[in-house]
Backbone as CSV, one residue per row, in Angstrom:
resi,resn,N_x,N_y,N_z,CA_x,CA_y,CA_z,C_x,C_y,C_z
1,VAL,82.162,107.673,101.089,82.359,107.365,102.349,81.275,108.060,103.240
2,LEU,81.711,107.118,104.175,81.120,107.294,105.558,81.126,108.134,105.958
3,TRP,80.971,108.815,107.215,81.599,109.219,108.376,80.662,110.001,109.318
4,TYR,81.289,108.689,110.342,81.054,108.300,111.851,81.826,109.769,112.951
5,GLU,80.823,110.345,113.755,81.786,111.644,114.761,80.760,110.441,116.171
6,LEU,82.420,110.675,116.592,81.765,109.803,117.980,82.454,111.024,119.068
7,LYS,81.317,110.502,119.650,81.551,111.964,120.618,81.221,111.455,122.374
8,ASP,81.134,110.190,121.959,81.219,108.911,123.711,82.381,108.876,124.140
9,GLY,83.221,109.255,123.504,85.138,107.616,124.210,85.337,107.193,123.415
10,THR,84.846,106.497,122.231,84.466,104.738,122.076,85.327,104.423,121.340
11,ASN,86.492,103.841,120.769,87.780,103.686,120.744,86.979,103.918,118.884
12,PRO,88.495,104.823,117.688,87.816,104.241,116.866,88.165,102.891,116.192
13,GLN,89.409,102.378,117.085,89.642,101.675,115.937,88.335,99.995,115.884
14,ASP,87.880,100.340,117.424,87.026,99.582,117.544,85.603,99.656,117.309
15,VAL,84.932,100.962,116.733,84.421,100.662,116.312,84.772,100.522,114.295
16,PHE,85.455,100.659,114.066,85.958,100.935,112.655,85.962,98.986,112.441
17,LYS,86.830,97.989,113.492,86.523,96.395,112.884,84.985,96.728,112.695
18,ARG,83.969,96.897,114.085,82.670,96.244,114.669,82.512,96.587,113.595
19,LEU,82.242,97.680,112.245,81.531,98.285,111.343,81.758,97.872,109.548
20,ASN,83.133,97.267,109.638,83.776,96.802,108.634,83.119,94.623,108.818
21,ASP,83.700,93.987,109.947,83.771,93.281,110.579,83.048,91.823,109.522
22,SER,82.651,91.352,108.919,82.554,89.990,108.018,81.944,90.832,106.835
23,LYS,81.849,92.043,106.536,81.573,92.629,104.760,82.348,91.766,103.960
24,ILE,81.815,92.305,103.013,82.078,92.055,101.417,83.422,92.492,100.912
25,GLU,84.985,91.564,100.838,85.985,92.342,100.632,85.848,93.160,99.061
26,LEU,86.888,93.894,99.180,86.979,94.748,97.294,88.177,93.806,96.732
27,THR,87.706,93.899,95.456,88.417,92.514,94.700,90.155,93.233,94.592
28,ASN,90.885,92.687,93.752,91.720,92.713,93.696,91.932,94.088,92.202
29,SER,90.531,93.790,90.969,90.189,94.310,90.370,90.302,95.613,90.950
30,GLU,89.051,95.805,91.640,89.482,97.246,92.515,89.493,98.214,92.905
31,LEU,90.427,97.398,93.372,92.076,98.187,94.487,92.692,98.253,93.036
32,ILE,92.492,97.946,92.472,93.801,98.164,90.863,92.665,99.953,90.587
33,ARG,91.513,99.277,90.333,91.088,100.677,89.671,91.220,101.995,90.707
34,ALA,91.182,101.647,91.591,90.691,102.823,92.810,92.890,103.260,92.800
35,LEU,93.731,102.035,92.080,94.809,103.353,91.406,95.360,104.125,90.589
36,PHE,94.341,104.460,88.960,94.496,104.803,88.910,93.075,105.721,88.099
37,LEU,91.952,105.064,89.511,91.001,106.669,89.716,91.412,107.253,90.462
38,SER,91.500,107.676,91.405,91.315,107.911,93.276,92.211,109.367,92.608
39,GLU,91.399,110.684,93.670,91.555,112.259,92.858,92.953,112.168,93.758
40,SER,93.518,110.979,93.513,94.965,111.126,94.409,95.735,110.574,94.029
41,SER,95.484,110.241,92.307,96.675,109.548,91.380,97.638,110.437,90.422
42,ILE,98.069,110.350,90.594,98.945,111.553,89.549,99.144,111.043,87.651
43,TYR,98.799,111.722,87.273,99.159,111.891,85.997,99.981,112.975,85.148
44,LYS,101.362,112.449,84.786,102.989,113.870,84.114,101.474,114.830,83.155
45,LEU,102.367,116.286,83.057,101.872,116.972,81.987,103.228,116.411,81.252
46,ASP,103.115,117.146,80.084,103.203,116.935,78.848,103.688,118.051,78.998
47,PRO,105.984,117.717,79.547,106.432,119.387,79.019,106.230,119.600,78.083
48,VAL,106.248,119.596,76.540,105.758,120.056,75.578,104.875,121.130,75.464
49,PHE,103.794,121.393,76.488,103.173,122.010,76.182,102.885,123.561,77.704
50,LYS,103.404,124.790,77.216,102.890,125.746,78.111,101.886,125.801,79.312
51,TYR,101.991,125.808,79.628,100.722,125.455,81.226,100.744,127.532,82.193
52,LYS,99.322,127.419,81.861,99.835,129.282,82.512,99.188,129.339,84.265
53,ASP,98.267,128.382,83.929,98.168,127.260,86.532,98.565,126.070,85.480
54,LYS,99.800,125.624,86.557,99.717,124.578,85.850,98.922,124.229,87.390
55,GLU,98.674,124.232,88.209,97.110,122.985,89.148,95.766,122.540,88.247
56,GLU,96.062,123.641,87.574,94.920,123.718,87.335,94.441,122.532,85.137
57,ALA,96.142,122.340,85.227,96.572,121.654,83.959,96.980,120.507,84.857
58,LYS,97.666,120.313,85.624,97.104,118.402,86.629,96.332,118.302,86.500
59,ARG,95.006,118.923,86.704,94.054,118.697,87.023,92.927,117.736,86.252
60,PHE,92.721,119.016,84.804,92.661,117.924,84.077,93.451,117.459,83.405
61,ILE,94.917,117.160,83.547,94.935,115.686,82.672,94.848,114.223,83.283
62,ARG,94.569,114.823,84.721,94.242,114.261,85.560,92.354,113.242,84.898
63,GLN,91.516,114.548,84.877,90.278,113.967,85.039,90.515,113.373,82.970
64,ARG,90.672,114.191,81.917,90.717,112.987,81.159,91.587,111.716,81.083
65,ARG,92.583,111.993,81.120,92.907,110.182,81.986,91.887,109.324,82.567
66,GLN,92.044,109.972,83.457,91.114,109.008,84.071,90.150,108.912,83.335
67,ALA,88.575,109.616,82.577,87.732,109.908,81.955,87.943,108.542,80.563
68,HIS,89.264,108.312,80.525,89.809,107.097,79.444,89.845,105.737,79.897
69,ILE,90.524,105.636,80.793,90.508,104.821,82.043,88.758,103.955,82.160
70,SER,88.170,105.372,82.752,87.025,104.123,83.140,86.431,103.718,82.373
71,GLU,85.998,105.079,80.673,84.966,104.928,79.429,86.449,102.943,78.910
72,GLN,87.572,102.780,78.721,87.929,101.627,78.230,88.367,100.923,79.181
73,TRP,87.841,100.669,80.866,87.971,99.439,81.482,86.205,99.031,81.483
74,ASP,85.932,100.022,81.064,83.850,100.027,81.289,83.279,98.399,79.517
75,VAL,84.570,98.769,78.583,85.090,98.213,77.468,84.963,97.215,77.196
76,ILE,87.210,97.118,77.904,87.722,96.022,78.571,86.638,94.702,78.514
77,GLU,85.408,94.937,80.510,84.814,93.927,81.176,83.974,93.768,80.014
78,HIS,83.207,93.910,78.922,82.284,93.642,78.666,82.586,92.789,77.657
79,GLN,84.386,93.052,76.214,84.469,91.565,75.426,84.790,91.382,76.297
80,LEU,84.745,91.430,77.995,85.272,89.886,77.713,84.685,89.137,79.263
81,ARG,83.113,89.404,79.052,82.066,89.562,79.072,81.380,88.348,77.960
82,ASP,81.519,88.346,77.096,81.369,87.221,75.440,82.048,86.756,75.215
83,GLU,81.139,85.229,76.146,81.445,84.458,76.700,82.027,83.257,75.224
84,ASN,82.411,83.449,73.883,83.741,83.252,73.415,84.770,83.065,73.969
85,PHE,84.782,84.992,73.196,86.207,85.366,73.649,86.966,85.111,75.136
86,TRP,85.656,85.264,75.469,86.669,84.307,77.489,87.159,83.515,77.163
87,ALA,85.855,82.490,76.638,86.083,80.932,75.790,88.169,80.628,75.177
88,PHE,88.073,81.554,73.602,89.366,82.136,73.194,90.564,82.168,74.101
89,ILE,90.503,82.565,75.340,91.089,83.330,76.158,92.352,82.561,77.397
90,THR,90.890,81.899,78.699,91.697,81.033,78.394,90.036,79.984,78.756
91,ASN,90.925,78.966,79.488,90.216,77.338,80.115,89.382,77.893,81.218
92,ASN,89.752,79.111,82.148,88.935,79.503,83.125,87.841,79.448,83.035
93,SER,87.129,78.973,84.273,85.396,78.877,84.000,84.527,81.057,84.301
94,SER,83.443,80.093,83.639,83.259,82.186,83.297,83.185,82.794,84.815
95,THR,83.130,81.488,86.277,82.476,82.675,87.652,83.991,82.202,87.845
96,ALA,85.285,82.021,87.608,86.034,82.770,88.176,86.968,84.480,88.827
97,TYR,85.717,85.220,87.593,86.874,85.912,88.083,85.436,86.786,88.272
98,SER,85.274,87.616,89.257,83.509,88.642,89.197,83.289,89.563,89.016
99,CYS,84.908,90.476,87.942,85.259,91.193,87.350,86.139,89.932,85.960
100,ARG,86.135,90.460,85.471,87.147,89.786,84.285,88.302,90.563,84.193
101,ILE,88.509,91.774,84.013,89.221,92.176,83.934,90.769,91.905,84.238
102,GLU,90.756,91.580,86.043,90.622,90.541,86.515,92.113,89.719,85.983
103,TYR,91.490,89.492,84.350,92.368,87.897,84.386,93.133,88.692,83.958
104,LEU,92.983,89.823,83.050,94.504,90.000,82.515,95.895,91.456,83.217
105,PHE,95.518,91.815,84.125,95.513,91.789,85.887,97.196,90.638,85.990
106,ASP,95.422,89.539,86.078,97.370,88.061,86.511,97.770,88.377,85.216
107,LEU,97.347,88.299,83.887,98.850,87.538,83.208,99.561,88.991,83.450
108,ILE,99.382,89.993,83.645,100.561,90.977,83.862,101.334,90.607,84.298
109,SER,101.288,90.822,86.002,101.898,90.257,87.441,102.222,88.854,86.672
110,GLN,101.773,87.740,86.451,102.629,86.387,86.062,102.290,86.137,86.937
111,LYS,101.152,85.764,87.217,100.804,84.501,88.736,100.133,83.602,88.588
112,GLY,100.078,83.418,86.656,99.793,81.909,86.036,101.729,81.675,86.296
113,LEU,102.322,82.385,86.171,103.697,81.547,85.916,104.892,81.361,87.224
114,LEU,104.438,81.960,87.958,104.736,81.699,89.456,105.125,80.234,89.903
115,LYS,106.048,80.424,90.492,105.941,78.624,91.572,105.694,79.000,92.828
116,GLU,106.836,80.627,93.618,106.035,80.575,95.027,106.417,82.060,94.899
117,SER,106.842,82.988,94.309,106.824,83.789,95.362,107.663,85.562,93.853
118,ASN,106.944,86.101,93.611,107.824,87.132,92.038,108.770,88.102,92.924
119,GLN,109.704,88.838,92.524,110.936,89.719,92.518,110.583,90.722,93.952
120,TYR,109.362,90.941,94.356,109.236,91.969,95.318,107.786,91.387,96.920
121,GLY,109.006,89.622,96.989,108.626,88.772,97.610,107.292,88.479,98.259
122,LEU,106.523,88.953,96.935,104.857,88.589,97.583,104.622,87.667,96.024
123,SER,103.991,86.088,97.790,103.050,84.639,96.733,101.889,85.119,96.045
124,LYS,101.748,83.549,95.273,100.873,83.540,94.657,99.307,83.472,95.282
125,LYS,99.947,82.705,96.735,98.627,81.985,97.443,98.027,83.614,98.086
126,ASP,99.395,84.387,98.432,98.576,85.791,99.248,97.100,86.200,97.792
127,ASP,95.463,86.152,98.363,94.660,86.925,98.058,94.644,88.074,97.144
128,ARG,95.905,88.844,97.100,95.662,90.266,97.444,97.476,90.129,96.738
129,TYR,97.892,89.487,96.173,98.637,89.133,95.057,98.840,90.060,93.890
130,THR,97.773,89.631,93.398,97.409,90.840,91.825,97.692,91.934,92.513
131,TYR,96.553,92.606,93.062,96.706,94.439,93.896,98.779,94.185,94.215
132,LEU,98.323,93.841,94.951,99.587,93.889,95.823,101.372,93.823,94.351
133,PHE,100.900,94.098,93.758,101.995,93.485,91.917,102.147,94.869,91.843
134,PHE,100.776,95.275,91.282,100.493,96.654,90.292,101.726,97.778,91.327
135,ASP,100.941,97.448,92.454,101.034,98.181,93.688,102.195,98.807,94.281
136,ARG,103.456,97.666,94.132,104.444,97.806,93.472,105.211,97.366,92.909
137,GLU,104.672,97.991,91.222,105.163,97.733,89.920,104.803,99.365,90.666
138,ILE,104.077,100.086,90.593,104.359,101.218,90.623,104.942,102.178,91.348
139,ALA,104.519,101.758,92.601,105.918,102.519,93.304,107.653,101.771,92.932
140,ARG,107.695,101.248,92.216,109.121,100.908,91.225,109.386,101.825,90.482
141,ILE,108.452,101.922,89.209,108.187,102.496,88.353,108.947,104.269,89.038
142,LYS,107.250,104.423,89.733,108.302,106.048,90.202,109.279,105.881,90.967
143,LYS,110.060,105.417,92.033,111.260,105.478,92.057,112.397,105.304,90.689
144,GLU,112.616,104.834,89.405,113.464,104.461,89.427,113.494,105.351,88.537
145,SER,112.048,105.616,87.024,111.726,106.927,86.644,111.408,107.571,86.848
146,PRO,111.512,108.281,87.865,110.614,109.532,88.087,109.804,110.961,87.406
147,LYS,110.101,110.538,86.635,110.304,111.909,84.816,109.093,110.707,84.188
148,GLN,108.966,109.129,84.344,108.113,108.884,84.070,106.071,109.771,84.178
149,ASP,105.193,109.000,83.142,104.048,109.026,83.720,103.941,107.916,84.262
150,TYR,103.847,106.680,85.005,103.818,105.613,85.427,102.455,105.347,85.649
151,LEU,101.518,105.897,86.451,99.627,105.457,85.792,99.390,105.143,84.605
152,TRP,100.302,106.043,83.777,99.637,106.276,82.335,99.939,104.965,81.867
153,GLU,101.080,105.077,82.252,102.255,103.833,81.334,101.274,102.355,81.480
154,LEU,101.282,102.355,82.692,100.101,101.250,83.080,100.092,100.927,82.590
155,TRP,98.950,101.819,82.311,96.939,101.500,81.378,97.261,100.721,79.904
156,LYS,98.557,102.191,79.345,98.369,101.797,77.840,99.434,100.249,77.992
157,LYS,100.040,99.288,79.082,100.023,98.445,79.024,98.768,97.217,79.049
158,ILE,97.974,97.511,79.474,97.409,97.095,80.077,95.697,97.166,78.623
159,GLU,96.465,98.456,77.791,95.295,98.282,77.091,96.465,97.129,75.974
160,THR,97.383,97.340,76.077,98.293,96.615,74.635,98.112,95.441,74.794
161,TYR,97.512,94.668,76.206,97.678,93.515,76.108,96.323,92.897,75.539
162,TYR,95.129,93.669,76.495,93.485,93.650,76.115,93.964,93.231,74.213
163,SER,94.523,93.862,73.755,94.252,94.921,72.086,94.893,93.209,71.436
164,THR,96.270,92.637,71.886,96.902,90.912,71.674,95.190,90.812,71.733
165,LEU,94.284,90.373,72.634,94.519,89.774,72.691,92.574,89.582,71.724
166,VAL,92.204,90.958,72.019,91.470,90.728,71.505,91.786,90.563,69.350
167,PHE,93.258,90.866,68.955,93.355,91.037,67.033,93.909,89.491,67.409
168,TRP,93.528,88.471,68.179,94.172,87.015,68.517,92.837,86.848,67.629
169,TYR,92.005,86.512,68.377,90.325,86.034,68.662,90.015,87.096,67.416
170,GLU,90.445,87.973,66.973,89.512,88.511,65.579,90.573,88.234,64.255
171,ASP,91.563,87.345,65.137,92.521,87.147,63.072,93.648,86.334,63.875
172,ARG,93.112,84.632,63.757,93.435,84.388,64.191,94.748,83.245,63.066
173,ASP,95.129,83.788,62.445,96.346,83.708,60.837,96.880,84.993,61.505
């Protein structure tokens, strides 16, 4: 985080636009990663266990799950950089994705299957389609099943997609 203090009465929005104009935008995968790894990410406590300090337990669970996600993210990205594996799972050029895990996110969001827009009214032509799908999906699950560990469940879905592709690649029978 960069912190700027404006003492001359300058409009903060103008300064923000000037500083961020023509900069490299975040990719969908970087934005999705932030959904899972930010300090504001919420992971549910297991109701089976009793906790003395609930807030400390929540921090511990978040740290453990985020460490797992971060580690698995790197493993998945590394495997997707294998040119043979990449060629097996997609006809896309190896330069089509700067962060190849985004391909998994596109599969989950069914971006390739859409004709125009999805159930959230998102157009696949939107550059932020995949990120916005995940954002809307998290909000939907959170609303429909507030007791569900929605971020963790979504991450397990990503791991399942990845594991299925690896299984098919390693055992084509």
